[in-house]
Residue frames as qw, qx, qy, qz and C-alpha x, y, z in Angstrom:
[[0.000, 0.886, 0.464, 0.000, 0.00, 0.00, 0.00],
 [0.373, 0.413, -0.005, 0.831, 1.12, 3.52, -0.75],
 [0.000, 0.011, 0.400, -0.916, 0.41, 6.67, 1.32],
 [0.542, 0.050, 0.140, -0.827, -3.19, 6.96, 2.57],
 [0.566, 0.050, 0.814, -0.119, -3.53, 3.20, 2.00],
 [0.585, 0.606, -0.136, -0.522, -3.67, 3.58, -1.77],
 [0.716, 0.075, 0.603, 0.344, -3.20, 0.97, -4.44],
 [0.155, 0.713, -0.229, -0.644, -1.84, 2.71, -7.55],
 [0.716, 0.326, 0.576, 0.222, -2.47, 1.69, -11.16],
 [0.105, 0.746, -0.237, -0.613, -0.73, 3.40, -14.07],
 [0.260, 0.523, -0.621, -0.523, -0.71, 2.86, -17.82],
 [0.579, 0.073, 0.812, -0.036, -0.84, -0.47, -19.59],
 [0.034, 0.010, -0.711, -0.702, -2.57, -1.41, -22.82],
 [0.486, 0.308, 0.434, -0.693, -6.21, -0.64, -23.52],
 [0.731, 0.500, 0.438, -0.154, -8.52, -1.36, -26.42],
 [0.681, 0.725, -0.018, 0.099, -6.89, -1.79, -29.84],
 [0.813, -0.060, -0.104, 0.570, -3.47, -2.19, -28.13],
 [0.113, 0.847, 0.009, 0.519, -3.43, 1.52, -27.31],
 [0.510, -0.006, -0.524, 0.682, -0.77, 2.50, -24.71],
 [0.343, -0.834, -0.382, -0.202, -2.34, 4.26, -21.73],
 [0.372, 0.279, -0.386, 0.797, -1.01, 6.97, -19.40],
 [0.489, -0.637, -0.152, -0.576, -3.82, 7.29, -16.89],
 [0.177, 0.218, -0.769, 0.574, -3.41, 7.03, -13.11],
 [0.661, -0.466, -0.368, -0.457, -5.95, 5.35, -10.82],
 [0.013, -0.323, 0.765, -0.557, -5.98, 4.79, -7.08],
 [0.625, -0.355, -0.646, -0.258, -7.97, 2.29, -5.06],
 [0.028, -0.209, 0.612, -0.762, -9.16, 3.16, -1.57],
 [0.459, 0.093, 0.584, -0.663, -11.91, 1.61, 0.56],
 [0.530, 0.259, 0.807, 0.015, -12.82, -0.82, -2.20],
 [0.469, 0.819, 0.291, -0.158, -13.26, 1.77, -4.97],
 [0.597, 0.101, 0.317, 0.730, -11.20, 2.75, -8.02],
 [0.103, 0.927, 0.205, -0.296, -10.89, 6.49, -8.76],
 [0.651, 0.458, 0.125, 0.593, -9.07, 8.13, -11.66],
 [0.332, -0.797, -0.077, 0.499, -6.83, 10.97, -10.52],
 [0.546, 0.760, 0.114, 0.334, -5.26, 13.74, -12.57],
 [0.620, -0.537, -0.009, 0.572, -1.82, 14.62, -11.16],
 [0.125, 0.916, -0.100, -0.368, -0.09, 17.79, -12.25],
 [0.154, 0.606, -0.721, -0.298, 2.71, 15.76, -13.84],
 [0.924, 0.100, 0.260, -0.262, 2.35, 12.43, -15.56],
 [0.454, -0.331, 0.727, 0.394, 4.77, 9.80, -16.92],
 [0.397, 0.334, -0.529, -0.672, 4.58, 9.06, -20.65],
 [0.911, 0.056, -0.062, -0.403, 2.49, 6.19, -21.95],
 [0.071, -0.482, 0.872, -0.053, 4.04, 2.91, -20.88],
 [0.874, 0.028, -0.270, -0.402, 3.13, -0.63, -21.83],
 [0.877, -0.046, -0.393, 0.272, 6.07, -2.48, -20.26],
 [0.046, -0.757, 0.343, -0.554, 7.46, -1.23, -16.97],
 [0.601, -0.139, -0.692, 0.376, 8.85, -2.29, -13.61],
 [0.285, -0.661, 0.072, -0.691, 7.37, -0.87, -10.43],
 [0.607, -0.236, -0.686, 0.325, 7.65, -1.44, -6.69],
 [0.392, -0.882, -0.121, -0.231, 6.60, 0.25, -3.48],
 [0.478, 0.411, -0.483, 0.608, 9.67, 1.69, -1.79],
 [0.626, -0.664, -0.407, -0.040, 8.97, 1.05, 1.89],
 [0.624, -0.242, -0.210, 0.713, 12.20, 2.77, 3.00],
 [0.142, 0.427, 0.174, 0.876, 11.06, 6.17, 1.72],
 [0.044, 0.188, 0.517, -0.834, 9.61, 8.69, 4.14],
 [0.496, 0.220, -0.078, -0.837, 6.79, 9.19, 1.64],
 [0.589, 0.097, 0.800, -0.053, 6.47, 5.47, 0.80],
 [0.393, 0.566, -0.281, -0.668, 6.65, 6.31, -2.87],
 [0.877, 0.276, 0.394, -0.005, 6.01, 4.05, -5.82],
 [0.176, -0.575, 0.569, 0.561, 9.01, 3.65, -8.08],
 [0.791, 0.503, 0.333, -0.102, 8.34, 3.07, -11.77],
 [0.246, -0.601, 0.555, 0.520, 11.28, 2.41, -14.04],
 [0.141, -0.188, 0.816, 0.529, 11.57, 1.91, -17.78],
 [0.553, 0.490, 0.595, -0.317, 9.00, 0.44, -20.14],
 [0.303, 0.154, 0.611, 0.715, 8.09, 0.90, -23.76],
 [0.214, 0.588, 0.325, -0.709, 6.16, 3.99, -24.72],
 [0.620, 0.708, 0.304, -0.150, 4.98, 5.47, -27.96],
 [0.310, 0.896, -0.297, -0.111, 8.40, 6.69, -29.10],
 [0.317, 0.566, -0.753, 0.107, 11.04, 4.19, -27.99],
 [0.816, -0.182, -0.545, -0.055, 11.38, 0.73, -26.51],
 [0.656, -0.220, -0.459, 0.558, 13.87, 1.57, -23.80],
 [0.149, -0.852, -0.059, -0.499, 12.93, 4.45, -21.53],
 [0.590, 0.076, -0.561, 0.576, 15.58, 5.11, -18.87],
 [0.227, -0.540, 0.135, -0.799, 13.49, 7.47, -16.74],
 [0.329, -0.241, -0.830, 0.380, 12.59, 6.79, -13.12],
 [0.315, -0.519, -0.191, -0.771, 9.29, 8.17, -11.79],
 [0.184, -0.095, -0.791, 0.576, 8.09, 8.44, -8.20],
 [0.381, -0.587, -0.482, -0.527, 4.54, 8.65, -6.81],
 [0.119, 0.193, -0.587, 0.777, 4.12, 10.44, -3.47],
 [0.058, 0.426, 0.816, -0.386, 0.44, 9.73, -2.96],
 [0.269, 0.763, 0.310, -0.499, -0.75, 12.76, -4.93],
 [0.446, 0.828, -0.212, -0.265, 1.59, 13.42, -7.84],
 [0.913, 0.156, 0.105, 0.362, 4.20, 11.83, -10.07],
 [0.026, -0.930, 0.303, 0.208, 7.66, 13.35, -10.26],
 [0.859, 0.434, -0.201, 0.182, 10.55, 12.40, -12.51],
 [0.702, -0.577, 0.164, 0.384, 13.88, 11.64, -10.89],
 [0.270, 0.882, -0.324, -0.212, 16.83, 13.52, -12.46],
 [0.412, -0.462, 0.774, 0.138, 18.88, 10.32, -12.21],
 [0.619, 0.373, -0.526, -0.448, 19.27, 8.32, -15.41],
 [0.890, -0.199, 0.329, -0.245, 18.39, 4.65, -14.97],
 [0.440, -0.362, 0.766, 0.296, 20.54, 1.65, -15.89],
 [0.479, 0.388, -0.501, -0.608, 20.53, 0.39, -19.47],
 [0.170, 0.038, 0.984, -0.048, 18.46, -2.72, -18.92],
 [0.514, -0.030, -0.339, -0.787, 15.20, -3.72, -20.56],
 [0.731, -0.204, -0.581, -0.294, 12.36, -6.05, -19.63],
 [0.164, 0.274, -0.710, 0.627, 13.12, -5.49, -15.94],
 [0.593, -0.574, -0.533, -0.185, 11.19, -6.58, -12.87],
 [0.086, 0.476, -0.441, 0.756, 11.36, -4.82, -9.50],
 [0.674, -0.554, -0.480, -0.091, 10.52, -5.54, -5.85],
 [0.233, -0.816, 0.322, -0.420, 11.30, -4.05, -2.45],
 [0.727, 0.104, -0.610, 0.297, 14.03, -5.84, -0.50],
 [0.578, -0.791, -0.084, -0.181, 13.55, -5.69, 3.28],
 [0.860, -0.239, -0.057, 0.447, 17.08, -6.98, 3.93],
 [0.507, 0.085, 0.091, 0.853, 18.77, -3.99, 2.30],
 [0.047, 0.719, 0.367, -0.589, 15.96, -1.43, 2.45],
 [0.042, 0.415, -0.458, -0.785, 16.25, -0.94, -1.30],
 [0.794, 0.446, 0.168, -0.378, 14.22, -1.60, -4.42],
 [0.451, -0.300, 0.749, 0.383, 15.89, -4.34, -6.46],
 [0.651, 0.595, -0.096, -0.461, 15.64, -4.36, -10.26],
 [0.553, -0.192, 0.753, 0.301, 16.56, -7.44, -12.30],
 [0.625, 0.692, 0.105, -0.347, 16.64, -7.13, -16.07],
 [0.835, 0.238, 0.307, 0.389, 18.46, -7.82, -19.29],
 [0.298, -0.570, 0.205, 0.738, 21.40, -5.57, -20.15],
 [0.539, 0.757, 0.120, -0.349, 20.60, -3.57, -23.26],
 [0.276, 0.758, -0.548, -0.221, 24.08, -4.04, -24.71],
 [0.012, -0.395, 0.919, -0.010, 25.37, -7.46, -23.57],
 [0.716, -0.121, -0.498, -0.474, 22.07, -9.27, -23.09],
 [0.407, 0.018, -0.818, 0.406, 23.23, -10.56, -19.69],
 [0.478, -0.720, -0.487, -0.123, 21.10, -10.56, -16.57],
 [0.275, 0.344, -0.354, 0.825, 21.90, -7.61, -14.30],
 [0.439, -0.662, -0.583, 0.171, 20.83, -6.73, -10.75],
 [0.166, 0.454, -0.082, 0.871, 20.46, -3.09, -9.71],
 [0.327, -0.543, -0.648, 0.422, 19.44, -1.35, -6.49],
 [0.022, -0.686, -0.184, -0.703, 17.55, 1.90, -5.95],
 [0.419, -0.204, -0.609, 0.642, 18.30, 3.57, -2.59],
 [0.039, -0.800, -0.494, 0.340, 15.74, 6.34, -2.87],
 [0.076, 0.887, -0.102, -0.445, 17.92, 8.72, -4.86],
 [0.241, 0.657, -0.630, -0.337, 20.24, 6.74, -7.15],
 [0.977, 0.146, -0.078, -0.136, 20.79, 3.44, -8.92],
 [0.159, -0.671, 0.723, 0.055, 23.80, 1.17, -8.28],
 [0.800, 0.234, -0.503, -0.227, 24.74, -2.06, -9.99],
 [0.698, -0.478, 0.495, -0.196, 25.17, -5.11, -7.76],
 [0.475, 0.513, -0.699, -0.150, 27.49, -8.00, -8.56],
 [0.834, -0.275, 0.386, -0.283, 26.23, -11.27, -7.05],
 [0.219, -0.431, 0.840, 0.247, 28.40, -14.34, -7.69],
 [0.199, 0.259, 0.921, 0.211, 25.41, -16.27, -9.06],
 [0.308, 0.316, 0.034, -0.897, 22.64, -14.77, -11.16],
 [0.658, 0.434, 0.586, -0.189, 19.48, -15.93, -12.95],
 [0.420, 0.200, 0.576, 0.672, 19.67, -16.03, -16.73],
 [0.146, 0.200, -0.063, -0.967, 18.51, -12.80, -18.38],
 [0.090, 0.434, 0.891, 0.102, 14.77, -12.96, -18.99],
 [0.227, -0.093, -0.070, -0.967, 11.69, -10.93, -19.77],
 [0.657, -0.277, -0.326, -0.620, 8.03, -11.19, -18.71],
 [0.443, -0.011, -0.820, 0.363, 9.07, -12.77, -15.40],
 [0.534, -0.735, -0.303, -0.287, 7.27, -12.61, -12.03],
 [0.466, 0.177, -0.498, 0.709, 9.16, -10.89, -9.18],
 [0.488, -0.711, -0.254, -0.438, 7.79, -10.05, -5.75],
 [0.088, -0.483, 0.643, -0.587, 8.68, -9.36, -2.13],
 [0.631, -0.180, -0.743, -0.129, 7.90, -12.70, -0.44],
 [0.460, -0.638, 0.196, -0.586, 6.19, -12.28, 2.98],
 [0.958, -0.244, -0.143, -0.042, 7.00, -15.87, 4.01],
 [0.847, -0.061, -0.080, 0.522, 10.78, -15.37, 3.96],
 [0.130, -0.930, 0.015, 0.344, 11.28, -11.57, 3.72],
 [0.415, -0.267, 0.574, 0.654, 13.31, -12.15, 0.57],
 [0.476, 0.498, -0.210, -0.693, 12.59, -11.42, -3.09],
 [0.675, 0.130, 0.725, 0.030, 11.14, -14.22, -5.18],
 [0.308, 0.522, -0.452, -0.654, 11.77, -14.46, -8.95],
 [0.616, 0.131, 0.775, -0.054, 9.90, -17.00, -11.06],
 [0.623, 0.521, 0.574, 0.110, 9.51, -17.93, -14.73],
 [0.131, 0.802, -0.192, -0.550, 9.71, -15.67, -17.79],
 [0.839, 0.537, 0.063, 0.069, 11.31, -16.05, -21.20],
 [0.711, -0.301, 0.241, 0.589, 15.04, -16.65, -21.66],
 [0.147, 0.859, -0.054, -0.488, 16.37, -13.45, -23.25],
 [0.025, -0.529, 0.706, 0.470, 18.70, -15.32, -25.61],
 [0.090, 0.017, 0.967, 0.236, 17.08, -18.68, -26.45],
 [0.498, -0.109, -0.175, -0.843, 13.44, -17.45, -26.06],
 [0.450, -0.154, -0.879, 0.024, 12.76, -20.62, -24.04],
 [0.561, -0.644, -0.143, -0.500, 9.94, -20.50, -21.49],
 [0.254, 0.330, -0.738, 0.531, 11.34, -20.72, -17.97],
 [0.703, -0.526, -0.353, -0.323, 9.92, -22.31, -14.84],
 [0.610, 0.043, -0.538, 0.581, 12.74, -21.78, -12.34],
 [0.433, -0.860, -0.235, -0.128, 12.43, -20.22, -8.87],
 [0.536, 0.301, -0.328, 0.717, 15.08, -17.88, -7.42],
 [0.453, -0.822, -0.320, 0.128, 15.48, -16.04, -4.14],
 [0.344, 0.634, -0.209, 0.660, 17.34, -12.76, -3.47],
 [0.648, -0.452, -0.503, 0.352, 18.72, -12.59, 0.08],
 [0.216, -0.952, -0.037, 0.214, 19.88, -8.98, 0.06],
 [0.168, -0.735, 0.542, 0.373, 23.29, -9.74, -1.45],
 [0.096, -0.252, 0.902, 0.338, 22.98, -12.94, -3.48],
 [0.756, 0.131, -0.231, -0.598, 20.68, -14.85, -5.80],
 [0.309, -0.211, 0.920, -0.115, 20.01, -18.51, -4.94],
 [0.553, 0.037, -0.603, -0.574, 18.31, -20.98, -7.25],
 [0.562, -0.184, 0.597, -0.542, 15.71, -22.95, -5.28],
 [0.291, 0.079, -0.909, -0.289, 14.57, -26.53, -5.78],
 [0.582, -0.088, 0.359, -0.724, 10.94, -26.74, -4.55],
 [0.401, 0.028, 0.914, -0.049, 9.28, -30.15, -4.41],
 [0.391, 0.615, 0.667, 0.154, 6.55, -28.91, -6.74],
 [0.142, -0.388, 0.162, 0.896, 6.44, -25.98, -9.10],
 [0.559, 0.651, 0.234, -0.456, 4.12, -24.29, -11.62],
 [0.760, 0.349, 0.396, 0.380, 4.73, -25.17, -15.27],
 [0.365, -0.138, 0.200, 0.899, 6.92, -22.72, -17.26],
 [0.158, 0.829, 0.532, 0.070, 5.15, -19.51, -18.26],
 [0.290, 0.101, 0.006, 0.952, 5.47, -15.81, -18.91],
 [0.229, -0.340, -0.150, -0.900, 3.38, -12.72, -18.01],
 [0.469, -0.457, -0.748, 0.111, 1.98, -14.33, -14.87],
 [0.276, -0.762, 0.009, -0.586, 0.38, -12.12, -12.21],
 [0.644, -0.111, -0.609, 0.449, 2.09, -12.23, -8.81],
 [0.269, -0.734, 0.064, -0.620, 1.38, -10.61, -5.45],
 [0.162, 0.138, -0.806, 0.552, 2.37, -10.98, -1.82],
 [0.590, -0.544, -0.415, -0.429, -0.41, -12.02, 0.55],
 [0.099, 0.463, -0.613, 0.632, 0.91, -10.87, 3.91],
 [0.665, -0.305, 0.283, -0.621, -2.10, -11.94, 5.98],
 [0.986, 0.036, -0.013, -0.162, -1.69, -15.50, 4.71],
 [0.469, -0.632, 0.571, 0.233, 2.12, -15.44, 4.72],
 [0.729, 0.243, 0.589, 0.250, 2.12, -16.50, 1.09],
 [0.079, 0.427, -0.410, -0.802, 2.99, -15.31, -2.41],
 [0.655, 0.447, 0.555, -0.250, 0.22, -15.86, -4.97],
 [0.084, -0.296, 0.650, 0.694, 0.89, -16.57, -8.66],
 [0.589, 0.494, 0.476, -0.427, -1.95, -16.38, -11.19],
 [0.722, 0.633, 0.270, -0.076, -2.12, -17.61, -14.78],
 [0.184, -0.643, 0.506, 0.544, 0.08, -16.24, -17.54],
 [0.721, 0.529, -0.283, -0.347, 0.97, -17.50, -20.99],
 [0.768, -0.284, 0.570, 0.074, 2.12, -21.09, -21.35],
 [0.412, -0.119, 0.736, 0.524, 3.40, -23.13, -24.26],
 [0.207, 0.395, 0.693, 0.567, 2.23, -21.96, -27.69],
 [0.087, -0.217, -0.016, -0.972, 0.83, -18.79, -26.15],
 [0.444, -0.500, -0.715, -0.204, -2.01, -20.55, -24.33],
 [0.259, -0.563, 0.229, -0.751, -3.66, -18.45, -21.61],
 [0.383, -0.031, -0.876, 0.293, -3.41, -20.34, -18.33],
 [0.525, -0.578, -0.249, -0.573, -6.21, -20.63, -15.78],
 [0.757, -0.282, -0.515, 0.286, -4.28, -22.03, -12.81],
 [0.179, -0.850, 0.226, -0.440, -3.16, -20.33, -9.59],
 [0.782, -0.005, -0.498, 0.374, -0.41, -21.24, -7.12],
 [0.384, -0.896, 0.110, -0.193, 0.85, -20.20, -3.70],
 [0.603, 0.383, -0.526, 0.462, 4.43, -20.13, -2.37],
 [0.673, -0.710, -0.188, -0.092, 4.86, -20.80, 1.35],
 [0.214, -0.860, 0.462, -0.026, 8.58, -20.10, 1.51],
 [0.520, -0.334, 0.779, 0.105, 9.52, -23.71, 0.77],
 [0.265, 0.130, 0.863, 0.409, 7.45, -25.00, -2.13],
 [0.365, 0.050, -0.264, -0.891, 4.61, -24.21, -4.54],
 [0.200, 0.283, 0.926, -0.147, 1.10, -25.66, -4.24],
 [0.061, -0.376, -0.593, -0.709, -2.08, -25.14, -6.24],
 [0.176, 0.347, 0.535, -0.750, -5.02, -22.99, -5.14],
 [0.453, 0.652, 0.603, -0.071, -8.35, -22.34, -6.90],
 [0.359, 0.099, 0.381, 0.846, -7.87, -20.49, -10.19],
 [0.188, 0.531, 0.246, -0.789, -9.55, -17.28, -11.24],
 [0.693, 0.633, 0.330, -0.105, -10.09, -18.45, -14.83],
 [0.713, 0.367, 0.192, 0.566, -8.03, -17.92, -17.98],
 [0.207, -0.965, -0.056, 0.151, -5.88, -14.96, -17.06],
 [0.719, 0.135, 0.080, 0.677, -2.86, -13.12, -18.40],
 [0.299, 0.381, 0.060, 0.873, -1.24, -9.72, -17.99],
 [0.398, -0.822, -0.374, -0.159, -3.17, -8.62, -14.90],
 [0.167, 0.503, -0.473, 0.704, -1.85, -6.42, -12.11],
 [0.689, -0.510, -0.514, -0.041, -2.28, -7.28, -8.43],
 [0.064, 0.520, -0.465, 0.714, -1.69, -5.81, -4.99],
 [0.461, -0.353, -0.763, 0.284, -2.20, -6.84, -1.38],
 [0.168, -0.679, -0.102, -0.708, -4.52, -4.36, 0.35],
 [0.153, -0.406, 0.638, -0.637, -3.89, -5.82, 3.80],
 [0.647, -0.007, 0.574, -0.502, -6.89, -8.13, 3.95],
 [0.807, 0.351, 0.474, -0.006, -7.13, -9.58, 0.44],
 [0.379, -0.179, 0.532, 0.736, -5.41, -9.57, -2.93],
 [0.446, 0.721, 0.208, -0.487, -6.86, -7.23, -5.55],
 [0.469, -0.019, 0.679, 0.564, -6.39, -8.33, -9.18],
 [0.386, 0.720, 0.169, -0.551, -7.32, -6.00, -12.02],
 [0.427, 0.673, -0.394, -0.457, -7.40, -6.38, -15.80],
 [0.120, -0.315, 0.923, 0.184, -5.90, -9.10, -17.90],
 [0.752, 0.251, 0.407, -0.453, -8.07, -12.09, -18.58],
 [0.765, 0.201, 0.574, 0.213, -8.37, -14.34, -21.60],
 [0.515, 0.752, 0.244, 0.333, -8.28, -11.43, -24.06],
 [0.591, 0.007, -0.174, 0.788, -5.64, -9.59, -21.98],
 [0.047, 0.213, 0.000, 0.976, -7.76, -6.44, -21.56],
 [0.367, -0.628, -0.663, -0.175, -10.77, -7.02, -19.32],
 [0.071, -0.576, 0.195, -0.790, -11.85, -4.38, -16.82],
 [0.766, -0.483, -0.390, -0.165, -12.73, -6.78, -14.01],
 [0.096, -0.599, 0.615, -0.504, -11.53, -6.51, -10.42],
 [0.846, -0.184, -0.489, -0.104, -11.18, -9.86, -8.66],
 [0.322, -0.688, 0.459, -0.460, -10.47, -10.43, -4.97],
 [0.740, 0.028, -0.662, 0.117, -8.74, -13.34, -3.17],
 [0.499, -0.711, 0.183, -0.460, -9.35, -13.69, 0.58],
 [0.177, -0.489, 0.835, -0.181, -7.15, -16.73, 1.10],
 [0.496, 0.112, 0.838, -0.196, -9.92, -19.22, 0.35],
 [0.478, 0.594, 0.641, 0.092, -12.14, -18.03, -2.51],
 [0.203, 0.036, 0.320, 0.925, -12.27, -15.59, -5.41],
 [0.221, 0.739, 0.559, -0.304, -14.97, -12.98, -5.83],
 [0.344, 0.315, 0.395, 0.791, -15.60, -10.49, -8.65],
 [0.034, 0.468, 0.311, -0.826, -16.60, -6.86, -8.12]]
């Protein structure tokens, strides 16, 4: 949650694959469009994370593909009322994913280096980016799922598409604050990309929903991570490219769906799904 207990939604793809640049907040069970004085450009692919170390608890949004170029190196911050652009140029990585790391008090970005194609790990300390150099690193990938895991207080990275071979991935990694570790859970979701992922703090779980499987099939399954292994939970139906957040009592999932652009809001309370 952001300041004033807000969930924040920005951009994405609307009807006819049109990039969007609108900002919405969710409070007390309702979505409201807001009109900040400054606004990031249209973005269809971006990495974002709540920065819990900030005094303002801002939302960091890095990169993406807009209407003019694929790689946008800007970093934008949301303070609860307005967006502001950071003067700091971001790292040259694309297809990045981001999550807040409690161990270091930083936002961690993992993405594919624009020049070498290697996987790179970067940290945002509230004012600047710095490249980290772990001894072991996941293969560079795009369309992965990355989230702050409430069960272990580490960052969880799962699945995506290998940036070089274009192979679908189904591996699970953990970031401890200084190093990546490849995990070997007893059970695991099948390989996929563009899955929806969210922490579920009340349940001490991470929830993974749908995505695109082999041959571009839209998946209808859902899984939970308990810090040790993955297990299945009831699915929400064929779903891809949604966004999700934990509002403190339930997970809120918006958009996505079988055609990738539905306007539904779905809620998970730890046992069942409901639709608003």
